[in-house]
C-alpha positions, 0 to 999 in steps of 0.5 A, spaced: 352 807 277 355 805 285 358 799 285 362 796 292 369 793 290 372 786 293 378 787 296 383 782 299 384 785 304 377 785 306 377 779 310 383 781 314 380 788 315 374 790 318 372 796 314 368 794 308 371 795 301 372 803 298 366 803 294 365 805 286 362 811 283 362 810 276 360 817 273 364 816 267 360 821 261 356 824 265 357 832 265 358 837 270 354 836 276 352 829 276 359 827 278 359 830 285 351 830 286 354 822 286 359 822 290 356 826 295 350 822 295 354 816 296 358 819 301 351 820 306 350 812 305 358 811 309 361 812 315 366 816 317 373 813 315 370 809 309 372 811 303 368 812 296 373 811 289 370 816 283 371 815 276 369 820 270 371 824 264 368 831 267 374 836 265 372 840 271 371 834 276 378 836 279 375 844 280 369 840 283 371 835 288 376 838 292 371 844 292 365 839 295 370 836 299 373 842 302 366 845 304 363 838 306 369 837 310 371 831 306 378 829 305 381 828 297 386 822 299 388 821 291 386 824 285 390 820 278 389 823 272 387 816 267 389 818 261 381 817 259 378 819 266 379 821 272 380 817 279 379 820 286 379 817 292 375 820 297 374 818 305 368 820 310 370 825 315 
C-alpha cells in the first residue's frame, strides 16, 4: 500500500512529501519489491519510507540500496516493525 505522508514543510519546500510504503505483514521479497516500485516512480532526491515486519528486511533493504545505488538514510526498529528511509539517487 502506498501513501503520501503530509508534511508541514511541504508548503515551505518544493519537494513532495515522502512516500510511505506500508509492507507490514508481507514476507520477503514483497517489501523490497514494493520499495523498488515506489522508487521507480520518483525523481532523484525524493524519499520513501518503508514499513515492514519482515525480519530479513534489514539485510534485504541494505543490499538492494547498495546494488541499485539508492541511499539508505535511516533504519529504525519500532518494536513491532522496522522503518526505513531511502532516498532515490
